[in-house]
Backbone as numpy.savetxt, mean C-alpha at the origin, in Angstrom:
# Nx Ny Nz CAx CAy CAz Cx Cy Cz
19.90 2.48 17.75 20.44 2.82 16.46 19.34 3.35 15.54
19.64 4.40 14.81 18.69 4.92 13.81 18.62 3.94 12.67
17.42 3.61 12.13 17.38 2.84 10.94 17.70 3.63 9.72
18.65 3.16 8.88 19.11 3.94 7.69 17.94 4.25 6.77
17.04 3.29 6.57 16.03 3.48 5.53 14.86 4.38 6.00
15.05 5.07 7.08 14.14 6.20 7.50 14.72 7.52 7.02
15.96 7.48 6.51 16.60 8.76 6.08 16.22 9.13 4.75
15.94 10.48 4.61 15.90 11.11 3.29 17.35 11.35 2.89
17.59 11.82 1.67 18.95 12.12 1.25 19.46 13.28 2.13
18.61 14.22 2.47 18.98 15.35 3.31 19.33 14.90 4.70
18.54 13.94 5.27 18.86 13.37 6.58 20.16 12.78 6.59
20.49 12.00 5.56 21.76 11.31 5.46 22.96 12.27 5.40
22.78 13.37 4.61 23.84 14.32 4.53 24.06 15.01 5.90
23.01 15.32 6.59 23.09 15.94 7.92 23.77 15.01 8.93
23.44 13.75 8.86 23.99 12.75 9.80 25.57 12.64 9.53
25.87 12.61 8.24 27.35 12.51 7.92 28.10 13.76 8.44
27.58 14.88 8.15 28.21 16.13 8.65 28.32 16.15 10.20
27.31 15.75 10.87 27.33 15.80 12.30 28.30 14.72 12.91
28.64 13.74 12.03 29.60 12.70 12.51 30.98 12.82 11.88
31.27 14.08 11.44 32.65 14.37 10.94 32.98 13.82 9.58
31.92 13.53 8.73 32.11 12.95 7.35 31.72 13.99 6.36
32.17 13.79 5.12 31.80 14.69 4.00 30.32 14.34 3.60
29.55 15.37 3.40 28.08 15.17 3.10 27.89 14.53 1.71
28.85 14.67 0.78 28.67 14.04 -0.54 28.63 12.54 -0.45
29.09 11.99 0.67 29.08 10.53 0.80 27.70 9.99 0.77
26.74 10.85 1.19 25.33 10.41 1.18 24.89 9.96 -0.21
25.30 10.63 -1.26 24.93 10.26 -2.66 25.45 8.80 -2.94
26.69 8.62 -2.45 27.35 7.26 -2.72 26.53 6.18 -1.93
26.24 6.51 -0.75 25.52 5.48 0.12 24.12 5.18 -0.44
23.41 6.21 -0.86 22.10 6.04 -1.47 22.24 5.25 -2.73
23.25 5.52 -3.52 23.43 4.75 -4.77 23.67 3.24 -4.45
24.47 2.98 -3.45 24.72 1.59 -3.04 23.40 0.93 -2.64
22.66 1.58 -1.77 21.44 0.91 -1.21 20.33 0.83 -2.24
20.00 2.01 -2.91 18.76 2.02 -3.73 18.96 1.74 -5.21
20.21 1.90 -5.69 20.45 1.62 -7.15 21.24 0.26 -7.29
22.32 0.13 -6.58 23.09 -1.11 -6.71 22.56 -2.25 -5.94
21.69 -1.99 -4.93 21.04 -3.01 -4.18 22.00 -3.67 -3.15
22.88 -2.90 -2.56 23.77 -3.43 -1.46 22.88 -3.92 -0.28
23.28 -5.00 0.28 22.57 -5.53 1.46 23.23 -5.25 2.75
24.36 -4.54 2.77 25.01 -4.16 4.02 25.92 -2.98 3.73
26.33 -2.26 4.74 27.31 -1.15 4.55 28.67 -1.69 4.15
28.99 -2.90 4.65 30.31 -3.48 4.42 30.58 -3.66 2.91
29.45 -3.78 2.11 29.63 -3.99 0.67 29.96 -2.77 -0.14
29.95 -1.60 0.56 30.12 -0.34 -0.10 31.69 -0.07 -0.31
32.17 -0.62 -1.35 33.61 -0.69 -1.53 34.31 0.61 -1.78
33.59 1.70 -2.24 34.22 2.96 -2.45 34.22 3.89 -1.22
33.75 3.34 -0.12 33.80 4.03 1.15 34.98 3.49 1.99
35.58 4.35 2.80 36.69 3.91 3.70 36.17 2.83 4.67
37.10 1.98 5.12 36.76 1.04 6.12 36.25 1.69 7.40
36.82 2.83 7.71 36.41 3.57 8.94 34.98 4.08 8.83
34.60 4.59 7.64 33.26 5.05 7.47 32.27 3.87 7.44
32.65 2.78 6.83 31.77 1.61 6.78 31.52 1.10 8.23
32.59 1.08 9.00 32.45 0.66 10.44 31.56 1.53 11.21
31.74 2.87 11.02 30.89 3.90 11.68 29.39 3.70 11.33
29.11 3.52 10.02 27.77 3.29 9.56 27.16 2.08 10.21
27.91 0.99 10.23 27.44 -0.33 10.78 27.16 -0.14 12.28
27.97 0.59 12.99 27.83 0.78 14.45 26.71 1.64 14.78
26.36 2.62 13.90 25.39 3.69 14.30 24.02 3.56 13.63
23.98 2.88 12.48 22.74 2.89 11.78 22.31 1.42 11.52
21.03 1.17 11.68 20.50 -0.18 11.53 20.12 -0.39 10.10
20.69 -1.38 9.43 20.40 -1.75 8.05 20.92 -3.13 7.77
19.99 -4.05 7.38 18.58 -3.91 7.20 17.87 -4.12 8.53
16.54 -3.75 8.55 15.77 -3.94 9.76 14.74 -5.09 9.58
14.53 -5.49 8.32 13.58 -6.64 8.02 14.38 -7.90 7.71
13.80 -8.99 8.21 14.35 -10.32 7.87 13.36 -11.08 7.05
13.84 -11.53 5.84 12.89 -12.30 4.97 12.74 -13.67 5.54
11.50 -14.05 5.83 11.19 -15.38 6.40 10.92 -16.37 5.27
10.07 -16.01 4.35 9.81 -16.94 3.20 9.10 -16.19 2.10
9.08 -16.78 0.92 8.25 -16.31 -0.18 7.34 -17.40 -0.68
6.22 -17.01 -1.17 5.28 -18.01 -1.83 4.92 -17.44 -3.18
5.02 -18.31 -4.19 4.71 -17.88 -5.57 3.43 -18.62 -6.05
2.55 -17.81 -6.71 1.28 -18.36 -7.14 1.57 -19.35 -8.36
0.55 -20.23 -8.59 0.75 -21.20 -9.64 0.96 -20.56 -11.04
0.31 -19.37 -11.30 0.51 -18.74 -12.59 1.80 -17.94 -12.67
2.52 -17.87 -11.55 3.82 -17.10 -11.52 3.62 -15.59 -11.56
2.42 -15.08 -11.43 2.18 -13.61 -11.53 2.08 -12.89 -10.20
2.14 -13.66 -9.06 2.09 -13.09 -7.80 3.05 -13.79 -6.82
3.82 -12.97 -6.08 4.72 -13.53 -5.06 4.49 -12.82 -3.80
4.27 -13.61 -2.73 4.07 -13.07 -1.40 5.28 -13.16 -0.58
5.64 -12.08 0.14 6.82 -12.07 0.97 6.42 -11.97 2.45
6.98 -12.78 3.29 6.77 -12.68 4.76 8.05 -12.12 5.38
7.85 -11.02 6.10 8.95 -10.41 6.76 8.87 -10.49 8.32
9.98 -10.64 8.97 10.04 -10.69 10.45 10.62 -9.29 10.88
9.98 -8.61 11.86 10.38 -7.38 12.33 11.35 -7.58 13.54
12.03 -6.56 13.97 12.98 -6.67 15.09 12.38 -7.21 16.33
11.07 -6.93 16.61 10.45 -7.42 17.78 9.73 -8.78 17.61
10.02 -9.39 16.54 9.48 -10.78 16.29 8.10 -10.76 15.56
7.47 -9.63 15.51 6.14 -9.61 14.75 6.45 -9.75 13.30
5.38 -10.11 12.53 5.59 -10.37 11.07 4.49 -9.58 10.26
4.93 -9.25 9.05 3.97 -8.63 8.09 4.17 -9.21 6.69
3.27 -9.00 5.85 3.41 -9.52 4.49 3.29 -8.34 3.47
3.96 -8.56 2.36 3.75 -7.70 1.19 3.75 -8.57 -0.05
3.23 -8.00 -1.15 2.98 -8.79 -2.33 3.57 -8.10 -3.57
4.26 -8.90 -4.41 4.70 -8.39 -5.69 3.71 -8.99 -6.79
3.17 -8.05 -7.59 2.26 -8.43 -8.62 2.92 -8.16 -9.95
3.01 -9.15 -10.82 3.58 -9.03 -12.14 2.50 -9.03 -13.20
2.41 -7.89 -13.94 1.34 -7.77 -14.92 1.95 -7.01 -16.10
2.15 -7.69 -17.21 2.80 -6.99 -18.34 4.13 -6.50 -17.99
4.34 -5.23 -18.25 5.64 -4.61 -17.87 5.65 -4.08 -16.42
4.46 -4.11 -15.77 4.37 -3.58 -14.42 4.98 -4.56 -13.38
5.57 -3.93 -12.38 6.05 -4.71 -11.28 5.60 -3.91 -10.02
4.45 -4.27 -9.50 3.79 -3.53 -8.47 3.98 -4.20 -7.08
4.39 -3.43 -6.12 4.48 -3.90 -4.75 3.34 -3.41 -3.96
2.56 -4.33 -3.32 1.49 -3.97 -2.37 2.11 -4.03 -1.00
2.29 -2.85 -0.41 3.02 -2.70 0.86 2.15 -2.62 2.02
2.57 -3.15 3.18 1.93 -2.99 4.46 2.43 -1.80 5.18
1.55 -1.16 6.05 2.01 -0.01 6.84 1.70 -0.19 8.32
1.00 -1.21 8.67 0.74 -1.57 10.10 0.82 -3.05 10.28
1.07 -3.48 11.53 0.94 -4.88 11.85 -0.52 -5.09 12.32
-1.27 -5.75 11.47 -2.72 -5.85 11.66 -3.36 -4.62 11.10
-4.60 -4.36 11.53 -5.36 -3.19 10.98 -6.47 -2.87 11.92
-6.71 -1.51 12.15 -7.80 -1.15 13.06 -9.17 -1.11 12.38
-9.26 -1.21 11.06 -10.49 -0.96 10.36 -11.46 -2.21 10.53
-10.88 -3.41 10.64 -11.74 -4.63 10.85 -12.81 -4.81 9.76
-12.53 -4.61 8.50 -13.52 -4.74 7.45 -13.96 -6.19 7.47
-15.30 -6.38 7.24 -15.92 -7.70 7.38 -15.29 -8.81 6.53
-14.74 -8.43 5.35 -14.23 -9.35 4.34 -12.74 -9.53 4.42
-12.05 -8.86 5.29 -10.60 -8.77 5.24 -9.90 -9.47 6.36
-8.86 -10.22 6.04 -8.09 -11.02 7.07 -7.19 -10.14 7.93
-6.76 -8.99 7.37 -5.77 -8.21 8.07 -6.16 -7.72 9.41
-7.47 -7.36 9.51 -7.99 -6.80 10.78 -8.59 -7.79 11.71
-8.60 -9.05 11.45 -9.26 -10.03 12.29 -8.76 -9.99 13.70
-7.47 -9.67 13.90 -6.88 -9.67 15.27 -6.68 -8.19 15.71
-7.19 -7.27 14.96 -7.02 -5.89 15.34 -5.64 -5.35 14.97
-5.40 -4.13 15.46 -4.09 -3.46 15.24 -3.07 -3.82 16.32
-1.89 -4.28 15.97 -0.81 -4.59 16.88 0.08 -3.35 17.10
0.53 -2.78 15.97 1.33 -1.52 16.06 1.56 -0.95 14.67
1.97 0.24 14.65 2.39 0.89 13.37 3.74 0.39 12.96
3.99 0.33 11.66 5.30 0.10 11.21 6.10 1.43 11.15
7.42 1.32 11.26 8.25 2.45 11.14 8.53 2.75 9.61
9.03 3.95 9.39 9.34 4.30 8.00 10.27 3.31 7.37
11.34 2.94 8.10 12.31 1.97 7.55 11.64 0.65 7.26
10.76 0.18 8.15 10.04 -1.10 7.90 9.18 -1.10 6.66
8.61 0.11 6.35 7.85 0.22 5.13 8.70 0.27 3.94
9.70 1.13 3.95 10.66 1.35 2.79 11.34 0.05 2.50
11.79 -0.71 3.44 12.60 -1.88 3.14 11.73 -3.02 2.49
10.43 -3.05 2.68 9.60 -3.95 1.96 9.84 -3.86 0.45
9.78 -2.59 0.02 9.92 -2.28 -1.41 11.40 -2.44 -1.87
12.34 -1.99 -1.00 13.70 -2.05 -1.32 14.18 -3.47 -1.52
13.82 -4.41 -0.62 14.23 -5.79 -0.76 13.57 -6.48 -1.94
12.34 -6.11 -2.23 11.67 -6.70 -3.41 12.29 -6.18 -4.72
12.69 -4.83 -4.69 13.43 -4.28 -5.83 14.74 -5.03 -6.06
15.49 -5.39 -4.95 16.68 -6.14 -5.09 16.41 -7.50 -5.71
15.35 -8.10 -5.22 14.86 -9.39 -5.80 14.73 -9.33 -7.27
14.06 -8.24 -7.74 13.82 -8.05 -9.20 15.05 -7.72 -9.98
15.95 -7.01 -9.35 17.23 -6.65 -10.03 17.98 -7.85 -10.49
17.84 -8.94 -9.72 18.56 -10.21 -10.13 17.99 -10.72 -11.50
16.82 -10.24 -11.86 16.19 -10.66 -13.16 16.31 -9.59 -14.18
17.01 -8.50 -13.82 17.10 -7.36 -14.76 15.83 -6.48 -14.73
15.02 -6.57 -13.70 13.80 -5.70 -13.60 13.90 -4.83 -12.39
12.85 -3.99 -12.23 12.78 -3.17 -10.99 11.29 -2.90 -10.64
11.09 -2.47 -9.43 9.74 -2.08 -9.03 9.30 -0.84 -9.79
8.10 -0.91 -10.33 7.58 0.20 -11.16 6.48 0.96 -10.47
5.68 0.23 -9.63 4.54 0.85 -8.98 4.48 0.42 -7.51
3.98 1.27 -6.59 3.76 0.93 -5.25 2.35 1.30 -4.90
1.66 0.32 -4.23 0.32 0.57 -3.67 0.27 0.27 -2.20
-0.21 1.25 -1.44 -0.43 1.03 0.03 -1.76 0.36 0.21
-1.74 -0.87 -0.06 -3.03 -1.68 0.02 -2.80 -2.97 0.72
-1.67 -3.06 1.46 -1.39 -4.28 2.21 -2.10 -4.18 3.57
-1.39 -4.62 4.59 -1.98 -4.63 5.94 -1.93 -3.20 6.48
-3.07 -2.81 7.06 -3.07 -1.53 7.79 -3.79 -0.39 7.06
-4.17 0.63 7.83 -4.83 1.84 7.32 -3.77 2.94 7.18
-3.38 3.33 5.99 -2.27 4.30 5.88 -2.47 5.59 6.63
-3.70 6.09 6.63 -3.93 7.41 7.29 -3.79 7.41 8.72
-3.79 6.17 9.34 -3.61 6.05 10.76 -2.11 5.89 11.12
-1.25 5.93 10.13 0.19 5.94 10.26 0.73 6.99 9.37
0.17 8.21 9.52 0.28 9.31 8.52 1.68 9.73 8.34
2.44 10.04 9.36 3.82 10.59 9.22 4.71 9.59 8.52
4.57 8.29 8.86 5.33 7.29 8.20 4.94 7.20 6.74
3.68 7.29 6.46 3.18 7.20 5.10 3.91 8.32 4.21
3.87 9.57 4.71 4.40 10.61 3.91 5.91 10.53 3.79
6.54 10.13 4.87 8.05 9.99 4.85 8.46 8.84 3.85
7.72 7.73 3.84 7.99 6.62 2.95 7.82 7.05 1.49
6.72 7.79 1.25 6.45 8.23 -0.18 7.62 9.09 -0.68
8.04 10.02 0.21 9.21 10.88 -0.16 10.40 10.11 -0.49
10.70 9.07 0.25 11.86 8.24 0.06 11.72 7.46 -1.20
10.55 6.91 -1.50 10.28 6.16 -2.71 10.49 7.05 -3.93
10.07 8.34 -3.78 10.12 9.22 -4.94 11.53 9.90 -5.07
12.33 9.84 -4.07 13.67 10.45 -4.09 14.42 10.13 -5.40
14.87 11.15 -6.20 15.59 10.89 -7.43 16.86 10.03 -7.28
17.54 10.21 -6.07 18.74 9.43 -5.89 18.45 8.12 -5.16
17.14 7.87 -4.94 16.75 6.62 -4.29 16.04 5.71 -5.31
14.89 5.24 -5.02 14.12 4.35 -6.02 13.53 5.17 -7.14
13.45 6.46 -6.99 13.08 7.41 -8.13 11.76 6.91 -8.77
10.72 6.60 -8.05 9.42 6.16 -8.54 8.50 7.36 -8.59
7.90 7.64 -9.72 7.04 8.74 -9.99 5.92 8.69 -9.01
5.46 9.88 -8.53 4.22 9.93 -7.67 3.03 9.43 -8.39
3.00 9.53 -9.73 1.88 9.01 -10.47 1.80 7.53 -10.38
2.84 6.84 -9.90 2.84 5.39 -9.83 2.81 4.94 -8.37
2.43 5.84 -7.51 2.22 5.49 -6.07 0.78 5.70 -5.71
0.15 4.73 -5.08 -1.27 4.80 -4.74 -1.47 4.53 -3.31
-2.37 5.31 -2.66 -2.66 5.18 -1.25 -4.16 4.86 -1.15
-4.43 3.76 -0.38 -5.81 3.33 -0.19 -6.23 3.63 1.23
-7.43 4.13 1.46 -7.98 4.40 2.76 -9.44 3.98 2.93
-9.78 3.65 4.13 -11.19 3.36 4.40 -12.01 4.68 4.60
-11.30 5.84 4.59 -12.05 7.08 4.72 -11.69 7.87 5.95
-10.44 7.99 6.34 -10.09 8.78 7.47 -10.03 10.21 6.97
-11.05 10.98 7.28 -11.21 12.27 6.65 -10.08 13.21 6.94
-9.68 13.32 8.15 -8.55 14.25 8.41 -7.28 13.90 7.73
-7.05 12.62 7.51 -5.86 12.17 6.75 -5.95 12.51 5.33
-7.14 12.32 4.73 -7.36 12.70 3.33 -7.10 14.21 3.10
-7.59 14.95 4.00 -7.42 16.43 3.94 -5.99 16.87 4.10
-5.27 16.25 5.03 -3.89 16.52 5.20 -3.01 16.18 4.03
-3.38 14.97 3.46 -2.62 14.55 2.27 -2.82 15.55 1.12
-4.01 16.11 0.96 -4.26 17.02 -0.09 -3.37 18.29 -0.02
-2.89 18.61 1.18 -2.17 19.78 1.43 -0.63 19.53 1.30
-0.29 18.24 1.19 1.11 17.89 1.01 1.66 18.25 -0.33
2.96 18.48 -0.57 3.47 18.65 -1.90 3.64 17.31 -2.64
2.56 16.57 -2.61 2.55 15.23 -3.22 1.35 15.15 -4.11
1.40 14.37 -5.14 0.25 14.10 -5.99 0.14 12.65 -6.33
0.08 11.84 -5.24 -0.13 10.44 -5.40 -1.61 10.14 -5.70
-1.87 8.92 -6.21 -3.26 8.46 -6.47 -3.89 8.07 -5.13
-5.16 8.43 -5.03 -5.93 8.11 -3.81 -7.10 7.20 -4.11
-7.25 6.15 -3.30 -8.34 5.16 -3.48 -9.10 5.14 -2.25
-10.43 5.12 -2.30 -11.30 4.92 -1.15 -11.88 3.56 -1.19
-11.72 2.81 -0.05 -12.38 1.52 0.06 -13.82 1.79 0.44
-14.72 1.79 -0.54 -16.09 2.22 -0.39 -17.00 1.06 0.05
-17.14 0.06 -0.86 -17.79 -1.20 -0.48 -19.31 -1.16 -0.18
-19.88 0.04 -0.21 -21.27 0.18 0.04 -21.75 1.55 -0.50
-23.03 1.61 -1.03 -23.50 2.89 -1.51 -24.15 3.84 -0.45
-24.18 3.29 0.83 -24.84 4.10 1.83 -24.18 3.84 3.21
-24.46 4.78 4.10 -23.80 4.74 5.40 -24.25 3.60 6.25
-25.50 3.26 6.17 -26.06 2.21 7.06 -25.42 0.82 6.72
-25.37 0.45 5.47 -24.71 -0.80 5.07 -23.24 -0.76 5.27
-22.69 0.42 4.97 -21.22 0.55 5.09 -20.71 0.34 6.52
-21.49 0.76 7.50 -21.06 0.50 8.91 -21.07 -0.94 9.22
-21.86 -1.73 8.56 -21.92 -3.17 8.80 -20.67 -3.85 8.16
-20.27 -3.36 6.96 -19.16 -3.94 6.24 -17.82 -3.47 6.84
-17.77 -2.15 7.15 -16.56 -1.46 7.66 -16.93 -0.84 9.01
-16.78 -1.49 10.11 -17.12 -0.90 11.42 -16.47 0.42 11.63
-15.23 0.65 11.09 -14.54 1.92 11.23 -15.39 3.05 10.69
-16.25 2.76 9.70 -17.09 3.83 9.09 -17.94 4.54 10.09
-18.18 3.98 11.26 -18.95 4.64 12.25 -18.36 5.97 12.73
-17.05 6.13 12.46 -16.38 7.37 12.90 -16.57 8.41 11.91
-16.88 8.13 10.59 -16.91 9.11 9.51 -18.17 8.91 8.69
-19.05 9.93 8.64 -20.23 9.86 7.71 -19.75 9.79 6.25
-20.40 8.92 5.42 -20.02 8.78 4.05 -20.04 10.09 3.26
-21.03 10.91 3.60 -21.07 12.19 2.82 -19.83 13.04 3.11
-19.35 13.07 4.31 -18.15 13.79 4.66 -16.93 13.23 3.96
-16.83 11.92 3.96 -15.71 11.27 3.23 -15.69 11.61 1.75
-16.83 11.53 1.10 -16.88 11.87 -0.27 -16.55 13.29 -0.53
-16.90 14.19 0.31 -16.50 15.61 0.15 -15.00 15.72 0.27
-14.33 15.00 1.19 -12.88 15.04 1.33 -12.23 14.51 0.12
-12.81 13.43 -0.49 -12.24 12.82 -1.72 -12.37 13.80 -2.86
-13.43 14.51 -2.98 -13.66 15.54 -4.04 -12.65 16.70 -3.92
-12.40 17.03 -2.69 -11.41 18.11 -2.41 -10.00 17.65 -2.83
-9.70 16.43 -2.52 -8.37 15.87 -2.95 -8.25 15.88 -4.44
-9.30 15.46 -5.13 -9.24 15.40 -6.56 -9.09 16.84 -7.17
-9.71 17.78 -6.62 -9.69 19.18 -7.09 -8.31 19.77 -6.83
-7.70 19.48 -5.68 -6.37 20.08 -5.34 -5.21 19.43 -6.08
-5.30 18.09 -6.26 -4.20 17.37 -6.90 -4.41 17.11 -8.37
-5.59 17.29 -8.88 -5.89 17.02 -10.28 -5.79 15.61 -10.59
-5.97 14.75 -9.61 -5.90 13.27 -9.76 -7.32 12.70 -9.73
-7.63 11.85 -10.65 -8.98 11.13 -10.63 -8.98 10.24 -9.45
-10.17 10.01 -8.94 -10.32 9.21 -7.73 -10.84 7.79 -8.15
-10.37 6.80 -7.39 -10.84 5.43 -7.59 -11.59 5.04 -6.28
-12.71 4.42 -6.55 -13.54 3.86 -5.44 -13.49 2.34 -5.57
-12.94 1.65 -4.55 -12.93 0.18 -4.57 -14.20 -0.33 -3.93
-14.73 -1.38 -4.60 -16.02 -1.93 -4.12 -15.89 -3.44 -4.16
-15.70 -4.06 -2.94 -15.67 -5.47 -2.86 -17.03 -6.06 -2.86
-17.34 -6.92 -3.86 -18.68 -7.49 -4.03 -18.83 -8.73 -3.17
-19.83 -8.62 -2.28 -20.18 -9.69 -1.33 -21.52 -10.27 -1.64
-21.58 -11.55 -2.00 -22.85 -12.14 -2.48 -23.99 -11.95 -1.48
-25.09 -11.43 -1.89 -26.28 -11.23 -1.07 -26.26 -10.14 -0.05
-25.13 -9.32 -0.09 -25.00 -8.25 0.81 -24.93 -6.90 0.21
-24.07 -6.72 -0.80 -23.92 -5.42 -1.44 -23.88 -5.54 -2.94
-24.30 -6.64 -3.50 -24.09 -6.90 -4.92 -25.36 -6.91 -5.73
-26.43 -6.43 -5.19 -27.76 -6.47 -5.84 -28.00 -5.25 -6.81
-29.03 -5.34 -7.56 -29.45 -4.24 -8.47 -29.69 -2.94 -7.70
-30.34 -3.08 -6.54 -30.63 -1.88 -5.75 -29.37 -1.15 -5.30
-28.35 -1.92 -4.82 -27.08 -1.34 -4.44 -26.38 -0.75 -5.62
-26.45 -1.39 -6.81 -25.74 -0.84 -7.98 -26.43 0.46 -8.40
-27.73 0.52 -8.37 -28.43 1.74 -8.83 -28.15 2.91 -7.74
-28.07 2.50 -6.53 -27.77 3.49 -5.47 -26.34 4.06 -5.60
-25.40 3.11 -5.94 -24.06 3.53 -6.11 -23.92 4.42 -7.27
-24.53 4.15 -8.37 -24.55 4.94 -9.63 -25.04 6.37 -9.26
-26.11 6.44 -8.51 -26.64 7.76 -8.13 -25.64 8.49 -7.18
-25.02 7.79 -6.28 -24.09 8.40 -5.30 -22.91 9.04 -6.04
-22.41 8.43 -7.09 -21.21 8.84 -7.79 -21.50 9.62 -9.11
-22.77 9.86 -9.31 -23.11 10.54 -10.57 -22.41 11.89 -10.74
-21.83 12.12 -11.88 -21.15 13.38 -12.14 -19.74 13.51 -11.58
-19.30 12.51 -10.86 -17.91 12.57 -10.35 -16.90 11.98 -11.36
-15.74 12.64 -11.46 -14.64 12.09 -12.29 -13.93 11.01 -11.54
-14.36 9.79 -11.68 -13.84 8.73 -10.98 -14.00 7.34 -11.65
-13.39 6.38 -11.01 -13.50 4.99 -11.48 -13.88 4.11 -10.32
-14.81 3.19 -10.57 -15.18 2.20 -9.59 -14.46 0.87 -9.94
-13.67 0.39 -9.01 -12.94 -0.85 -9.23 -13.64 -1.95 -8.49
-14.27 -2.86 -9.24 -15.06 -3.89 -8.70 -14.14 -5.11 -8.35
-14.26 -5.55 -7.04 -13.39 -6.66 -6.60 -14.25 -7.77 -6.02
-14.46 -8.84 -6.76 -15.19 -9.99 -6.23 -14.50 -10.54 -4.99
-15.28 -10.77 -3.94 -14.69 -11.23 -2.71 -13.76 -12.43 -2.87
-12.61 -12.30 -2.13 -11.68 -13.43 -2.05 -11.81 -14.12 -0.72
-11.96 -15.45 -0.77 -12.19 -16.17 0.48 -11.15 -15.98 1.55
-11.62 -15.93 2.83 -10.75 -15.77 4.02 -11.20 -16.81 5.01
-10.20 -17.56 5.50 -10.54 -18.65 6.49 -11.26 -18.08 7.69
-12.29 -18.79 8.08 -13.11 -18.34 9.23 -14.22 -17.43 8.93
-14.36 -16.94 7.67 -15.44 -16.06 7.29 -16.44 -16.80 6.39
-17.70 -16.58 6.62 -18.74 -17.25 5.86 -19.24 -16.55 4.63
-18.61 -15.42 4.33 -18.96 -14.59 3.15 -18.77 -15.34 1.85
-19.48 -14.99 0.84 -19.29 -15.66 -0.45 -19.10 -14.68 -1.61
-18.43 -15.26 -2.63 -18.14 -14.42 -3.82 -19.38 -14.52 -4.74
-19.75 -13.40 -5.36 -20.94 -13.43 -6.23 -20.64 -14.19 -7.48
-21.68 -14.70 -8.14 -21.60 -15.40 -9.36 -21.17 -14.42 -10.47
-20.59 -14.87 -11.52 -20.14 -13.98 -12.61 -21.28 -13.17 -13.25
-22.39 -13.83 -13.38 -23.58 -13.12 -14.03 -23.97 -11.90 -13.09
-23.93 -12.12 -11.80 -24.28 -11.02 -10.89 -23.34 -9.90 -10.97
-22.01 -10.18 -11.05 -21.02 -9.13 -11.17 -21.19 -8.39 -12.44
-21.48 -9.07 -13.58 -21.65 -8.45 -14.87 -22.86 -7.53 -14.87
-23.96 -7.93 -14.22 -25.16 -7.14 -14.12 -24.86 -5.87 -13.30
-24.16 -6.04 -12.22 -23.80 -4.85 -11.36 -22.95 -3.88 -12.14
-22.03 -4.36 -12.91 -21.13 -3.52 -13.67 -21.90 -2.81 -14.76
-22.78 -3.53 -15.45 -23.58 -2.94 -16.49 -24.48 -1.80 -16.01
-25.04 -1.95 -14.81 -25.90 -0.89 -14.29 -25.08 0.39 -14.04
-23.89 0.25 -13.56 -22.96 1.43 -13.32 -22.63 2.08 -14.69
-22.18 1.29 -15.59 -21.72 1.81 -16.88 -22.89 2.43 -17.73
-24.11 1.85 -17.56 -25.19 2.46 -18.27 -25.53 3.93 -17.70
-25.10 4.15 -16.48 -25.32 5.48 -15.84 -23.99 6.35 -16.03
-23.11 5.91 -16.83 -21.90 6.72 -17.14 -20.78 6.63 -16.13
-20.87 5.58 -15.27 -19.82 5.39 -14.26 -18.72 4.51 -14.85
-17.47 5.02 -14.93 -16.41 4.20 -15.40 -16.05 3.07 -14.44
-15.93 1.86 -14.89 -15.63 0.74 -14.01 -14.46 -0.12 -14.54
-13.83 -0.77 -13.53 -12.90 -1.83 -13.86 -13.26 -2.99 -13.00
-12.91 -4.17 -13.44 -13.16 -5.37 -12.75 -11.84 -6.03 -12.54
-11.42 -6.00 -11.27 -10.05 -6.48 -10.91 -10.00 -7.96 -11.08
-9.00 -8.42 -11.90 -8.74 -9.86 -12.10 -7.99 -10.33 -10.80
-8.55 -11.34 -10.16 -7.96 -11.86 -8.95 -6.62 -12.52 -9.22
-5.65 -12.04 -8.48 -4.32 -12.65 -8.58 -3.84 -13.10 -7.17
-3.21 -14.23 -7.14 -2.61 -14.65 -5.89 -3.54 -15.31 -4.85
-4.79 -15.61 -5.31 -5.74 -16.29 -4.39 -5.25 -17.59 -3.84
-4.48 -18.32 -4.63 -3.98 -19.67 -4.22 -2.95 -19.64 -3.13
-2.30 -18.45 -2.95 -1.31 -18.28 -1.88 -1.72 -17.29 -0.85
-3.05 -17.03 -0.79 -3.61 -15.99 0.15 -2.98 -14.63 0.01
-2.73 -14.21 -1.24 -2.11 -12.94 -1.47 -3.03 -11.99 -2.25
-4.26 -12.38 -2.46 -5.20 -11.51 -3.17 -5.78 -10.47 -2.16
-6.50 -9.51 -2.79 -7.08 -8.41 -1.97 -7.85 -8.91 -0.77
-7.51 -8.45 0.40 -8.22 -8.81 1.59 -7.76 -10.06 2.29
-6.72 -10.74 1.78 -6.29 -12.01 2.27 -5.01 -11.97 3.13
-4.35 -10.81 3.14 -3.10 -10.71 3.98 -3.44 -10.71 5.42
-2.69 -11.53 6.20 -3.05 -11.70 7.63 -1.75 -11.73 8.47
-1.95 -11.60 9.81 -0.84 -11.72 10.66 -0.37 -13.19 10.70
0.96 -13.39 10.71 1.54 -14.71 10.68 2.21 -15.04 11.96
2.01 -16.23 12.44 2.72 -16.70 13.67 4.13 -17.18 13.37
């Protein structure tokens, strides 16, 4: 069975025509799924019983099963655990901040990058998610929010997995999220994070998309970066930064560099000065992320004074910085804490 949430509106129209139905029904079906929040084809009351039966027999919807949710003590972060059709599980996170309702979505089961500070890659990559498995994470959370009179406003590909290593699914999911008859989320509100898969960055720059791009940098030099991100051995830092500059030039989007601060490893004055030199003259922002604890790892979070000194060095050199406020740490939903679940 084809999963329904892998369909664009055009795919849905084509499928209906090929199965002897009127193509305009696609608009009705998309409205039921993405606007009204229907959880099954049977709920689509303005479709004939025959068409509803045909949809149910031929198309898989939904493909995710919600296992549980965990809410942080401050009520600003909710973690969702999903079971896939093969029994594997992934997590996604809803972050509530002011008027923003941001979904941190996963794109792989596990992760090939194996970053030293991250739980997602501890067991390596299990498999890619399908387009429908990615789209439904956001769809079901949007339905959850609709019950409160709210909706998803932003999407970040910062959950489990390296988006550029599941490239076709990434692009297809973005198109469905952006579809005006679907979730209708602006490309300006969609962000893709990568550890620096150069060919993926360059392919994305050629797409008719203008999403935000974030590089997981975490080090000001190639030598240290290879220790923090083993995947970095495949791509020289200089080449990655060139690809990021090309993306910024072609899309007119500013670049963000994420930098997870690890006590005694990459948080010193020398690293801050080297980072400022590396990014000098670039139209970018450095997002500083104090390390979030992961079971089984002996890494430590820097003290506040150390973080402030690091930030001050960057800003004194004209580098725009943000300091990410940690959310969801108490439910293992903060940056770097998503993991495979048994």
